[in-house]
C-alpha positions as CSV (number, residue, x, y, z in Angstrom):
1,M,19.5,9.8,-4.2
2,E,22.1,10.3,-0.7
3,L,19.8,11.5,2.4
4,T,20.9,12.0,5.9
5,F,23.8,10.2,7.5
6,G,25.1,9.5,4.6
7,M,22.7,6.5,3.3
8,S,21.0,6.0,0.8
9,E,17.2,6.1,-0.4
10,G,17.2,2.8,-0.7
11,M,19.1,2.0,2.3
12,L,17.1,4.1,4.3
13,R,14.0,2.5,2.9
14,L,15.3,-1.2,3.5
15,A,16.3,-0.2,6.8
16,A,12.7,1.3,7.8
17,F,10.5,-1.6,6.0
18,A,13.3,-4.3,7.6
19,S,12.8,-2.5,11.0
20,V,8.9,-2.6,10.7
21,F,8.5,-5.9,9.1
22,V,10.7,-7.6,12.8
23,V,8.1,-5.5,14.9
24,V,5.2,-6.2,13.1
25,A,5.8,-9.4,12.6
26,M,6.4,-9.8,17.0
27,L,3.0,-8.3,17.5
28,E,1.5,-10.4,15.3
29,R,3.5,-13.5,16.9
30,L,2.9,-12.3,20.7
31,L,-0.9,-10.8,20.0
32,P,-2.9,-12.5,17.0
33,R,-6.3,-11.2,15.8
34,R,-7.4,-14.5,14.2
35,I,-6.5,-18.5,13.7
36,P,-5.2,-18.5,10.5
37,T,-7.1,-20.4,7.9
38,M,-3.9,-21.9,5.9
39,S,-0.3,-22.5,6.2
40,K,1.2,-19.2,6.8
41,A,4.9,-20.5,5.2
42,W,3.2,-20.9,1.4
43,R,1.5,-17.5,1.9
44,W,4.8,-15.5,3.5
45,T,6.5,-17.2,0.1
46,T,4.5,-16.2,-2.4
47,N,3.8,-12.6,-0.4
48,L,7.1,-12.4,-0.2
49,A,7.7,-13.0,-3.8
50,I,4.9,-11.5,-5.3
51,A,6.6,-8.0,-3.0
52,A,10.3,-8.6,-4.3
53,L,9.0,-8.9,-8.0
54,G,7.9,-5.3,-7.8
55,S,10.6,-3.6,-6.2
56,L,12.3,-5.3,-9.2
57,A,9.7,-3.9,-11.4
58,V,10.7,-0.4,-9.9
59,R,14.2,-0.8,-9.6
60,L,14.4,-1.2,-14.0
61,M,12.0,2.0,-14.1
62,A,15.0,3.9,-12.3
63,Q,17.0,2.6,-14.4
64,L,15.5,3.1,-17.6
65,A,14.7,6.4,-16.6
66,Q,18.6,7.0,-16.6
67,V,18.5,5.3,-20.2
68,L,15.6,7.2,-21.7
69,A,16.1,10.6,-19.4
70,V,12.9,10.9,-18.6
71,P,11.5,10.4,-14.8
72,L,10.0,7.2,-14.4
73,V,10.4,7.2,-10.0
74,A,9.2,9.9,-7.7
75,T,11.6,10.8,-6.3
76,A,13.4,11.4,-9.9
77,A,10.3,12.9,-10.7
78,A,10.3,15.6,-7.7
79,I,14.2,16.3,-8.4
80,V,12.7,17.3,-12.0
81,A,10.1,19.1,-11.0
82,E,12.4,21.6,-8.1
83,R,15.3,22.1,-10.8
84,S,12.6,23.3,-13.9
85,S,10.5,25.3,-11.1
86,I,7.3,23.4,-11.8
87,G,4.6,22.0,-9.2
88,F,2.7,24.2,-7.1
89,F,5.4,23.8,-4.4
90,N,8.0,25.0,-5.7
91,W,6.2,27.9,-6.1
92,T,5.7,28.7,-2.7
93,A,7.6,30.0,-0.5
94,W,6.8,28.2,2.7
95,P,9.0,26.7,6.0
96,E,11.2,23.2,4.9
97,A,8.7,21.2,7.2
98,I,5.2,22.5,6.4
99,E,6.1,21.6,2.4
100,I,6.8,18.1,3.9
101,A,4.1,17.5,6.1
102,L,1.9,19.1,3.6
103,A,3.1,17.1,0.4
104,V,2.5,14.4,3.0
105,I,-0.5,14.9,3.4
106,V,-1.2,15.9,-0.1
107,L,-0.3,12.6,-1.5
108,D,-1.5,10.1,1.5
109,A,-5.1,11.8,-0.3
110,A,-4.2,10.9,-3.6
111,I,-3.3,7.2,-3.0
112,Y,-6.6,7.3,-1.3
113,L,-8.2,8.6,-5.2
114,Q,-6.2,5.7,-6.2
115,H,-7.5,2.4,-3.8
116,V,-11.1,3.7,-4.9
117,A,-10.2,3.6,-9.0
118,S,-9.2,0.7,-8.6
119,H,-11.9,-0.7,-6.9
120,K,-14.4,0.9,-9.6
121,V,-12.2,0.8,-12.6
122,G,-12.3,-2.5,-14.4
123,L,-8.8,-3.3,-15.7
124,L,-7.2,-2.3,-12.3
125,W,-9.5,-4.4,-10.5
126,R,-8.7,-6.9,-12.3
127,L,-4.4,-6.2,-11.2
128,H,-5.7,-5.0,-7.7
129,R,-7.9,-8.9,-6.9
130,V,-4.3,-10.2,-6.6
131,H,-4.4,-8.2,-3.1
132,H,-7.7,-8.8,-2.3
133,A,-8.1,-12.6,-2.9
134,D,-5.7,-13.4,-0.1
135,V,-7.5,-15.7,1.9
136,D,-6.2,-14.1,5.1
137,L,-5.0,-10.9,6.5
138,D,-1.5,-10.6,7.9
139,L,2.0,-7.9,7.2
140,T,2.5,-9.8,4.6
141,S,-0.7,-8.6,2.5
142,G,0.5,-5.4,2.7
143,I,3.1,-6.1,0.6
144,R,1.0,-8.6,-1.7
145,F,0.7,-6.1,-4.6
146,H,1.0,-7.2,-8.2
147,P,4.1,-5.8,-10.0
148,V,2.3,-4.1,-12.8
149,E,0.0,-3.0,-10.7
150,I,3.5,-1.7,-8.7
151,A,4.6,-0.3,-11.4
152,L,1.5,1.5,-12.7
153,S,1.2,3.5,-8.8
154,M,4.3,4.1,-9.3
155,L,4.1,6.2,-12.6
156,Y,0.6,7.4,-10.8
157,K,3.5,8.9,-8.0
158,V,5.0,10.5,-10.7
159,V,2.9,12.5,-12.8
160,L,1.7,13.6,-9.2
161,A,5.2,14.4,-8.4
162,L,5.7,17.2,-11.5
163,L,2.5,18.7,-10.2
164,L,2.7,19.4,-7.1
165,G,6.6,19.4,-7.1
166,P,7.6,18.3,-3.2
167,A,11.1,18.1,-2.0
168,A,12.5,14.4,-3.4
169,I,12.7,14.1,0.6
170,A,8.5,14.8,1.3
171,V,8.8,11.8,-1.8
172,V,11.2,9.8,0.3
173,I,9.0,9.8,4.1
174,F,5.5,9.2,2.2
175,E,6.9,6.0,0.3
176,I,8.0,5.0,3.7
177,V,5.1,5.6,5.7
178,L,2.8,4.3,2.8
179,N,4.9,0.9,3.2
180,G,5.2,1.1,6.7
181,T,1.5,2.0,7.8
182,A,0.4,-1.0,4.9
183,M,2.5,-3.6,6.7
184,F,0.7,-2.1,9.9
185,N,-2.8,-1.9,9.2
186,H,-3.1,-5.3,7.1
187,A,-1.2,-7.2,10.7
188,N,-3.2,-9.9,12.3
189,L,-2.7,-8.1,15.1
190,R,-5.1,-7.1,18.1
191,L,-5.0,-4.1,19.5
192,P,-6.6,-3.1,22.7
193,L,-10.4,-1.7,21.5
194,W,-10.0,1.6,23.6
195,L,-6.4,2.3,21.7
196,D,-8.0,1.0,18.2
197,R,-10.6,3.5,19.1
198,M,-8.0,6.4,19.5
199,L,-6.1,5.1,17.0
200,R,-8.7,5.7,14.0
201,L,-9.4,9.2,14.6
202,V,-6.2,9.7,13.5
203,V,-4.7,6.6,11.3
204,V,-5.8,3.5,10.1
205,T,-5.9,0.4,12.3
206,P,-6.3,-3.3,11.9
207,D,-9.3,-3.2,12.3
208,M,-10.3,-0.2,10.5
209,H,-8.4,-2.1,7.5
210,R,-8.8,-5.6,8.1
211,I,-13.4,-4.9,6.9
212,H,-12.2,-3.5,3.5
213,H,-11.1,-7.2,2.7
214,S,-13.9,-8.8,3.9
215,V,-15.6,-10.7,1.0
216,L,-18.9,-8.9,1.2
217,R,-19.0,-6.7,-1.8
218,H,-20.8,-3.5,0.6
219,E,-17.6,-3.6,3.1
220,H,-14.8,-4.0,0.8
221,D,-16.1,-1.0,-0.9
222,T,-15.4,1.1,2.8
223,N,-11.6,1.6,4.6
224,Y,-10.1,2.6,1.4
225,G,-7.8,4.6,3.1
226,F,-3.8,3.7,3.4
227,S,-2.0,6.0,6.4
228,L,-5.2,8.4,7.0
229,S,-8.0,7.9,8.0
230,L,-9.7,10.8,7.6
231,W,-10.1,10.6,4.4
232,D,-12.8,8.0,4.2
233,R,-14.5,9.8,7.1
234,L,-14.5,13.3,4.9
235,L,-15.7,11.4,2.1
236,G,-18.4,8.6,3.3
237,T,-16.3,5.5,3.1
238,Y,-15.9,4.5,6.6
239,T,-17.3,1.4,7.7
240,V,-17.0,0.8,12.0
241,E,-17.1,-2.5,12.0
242,P,-18.3,-5.8,9.7
243,R,-21.4,-7.1,9.6
244,Q,-20.4,-10.7,10.9
245,G,-17.4,-9.1,13.3
246,Q,-13.6,-9.0,13.3
247,L,-13.5,-12.8,14.3
248,G,-16.5,-13.9,11.8
249,M,-15.8,-12.4,8.9
250,K,-14.2,-13.8,6.2
251,I,-11.9,-12.4,4.0
252,G,-10.5,-12.4,0.8
253,L,-13.2,-12.9,-2.4
254,D,-15.3,-16.0,-2.6
255,E,-14.4,-16.4,-7.0
256,F,-11.0,-17.6,-6.1
257,P,-11.5,-19.8,-3.3
258,A,-8.0,-21.1,-0.8
259,P,-5.7,-22.6,-1.9
260,A,-5.2,-20.5,-5.5
261,P,-4.3,-17.9,-4.0
262,S,-1.1,-19.0,-2.6
263,R,0.1,-20.3,-5.6
264,L,2.8,-17.4,-6.9
265,W,2.5,-18.0,-10.8
266,W,-1.3,-18.3,-10.0
267,S,-0.9,-15.1,-8.6
268,L,1.1,-13.6,-10.9
269,K,-1.5,-14.7,-13.4
270,L,-4.6,-13.9,-12.5
271,P,-5.4,-10.1,-14.0
272,F,-5.1,-12.3,-17.1
273,V,-7.1,-15.1,-17.7
274,K,-10.6,-14.8,-18.0
275,R,-12.0,-16.2,-14.8
276,G,-13.0,-20.3,-15.7
277,S,-9.8,-20.6,-17.6
278,G,-7.1,-21.7,-14.7
279,E,-7.8,-19.8,-12.2
């Protein structure tokens, strides 16, 4: 799908990803929040490889969709919904800018609910714990999701696109915002406290989301938001500060200590092995 300035969706998303990655990586280096417990080289290699495999899974889904003539990615589903006049936004006559803004907000709320489900449903948690097993937190943690989880998440977005009928550009904007904010709020970044408090009124900050990666169950079952902090506040899943403080809290899952989570094959097979059998 060609977007503005003659850029395809893939090119636009890649350009946005690279820009945010470079900026956040530089900020992490200048203003680190915590001292890493592991070699960044090992972790980054594994996390980036997992992210690349997830991207490959989505690309293969897009190719398969062309063969089957069935939308398996969210932007294609939005186009199908528009052509078939299905989905909520295709039954309204609101200004395009309002529809796009509302679609992005509703999709963000839906991702919040998906995130909650990934902690509460056993099968989904087996996949999602690959993300939580990371023993340090930085921008690469924000793209460390098992390829199967990425594929299931895309199918969820396809259903959302068919039900909501958003403009395809709204889906692209949402995906770019989601990807960018995930890298930002997982960043090992020390923001001034006044700035963190101000930003938290609207968006999820690194200090806010880091609590979600605490080894303490009552903390990692809070602060589920990716982009907007609104949903955690409204639905009672908001934690202001970790019990042991931002510098004292332990990151990861106690059942999976370092260095195992920094290994690629270990991470990829984690959802499919029984506890105690090679984990």
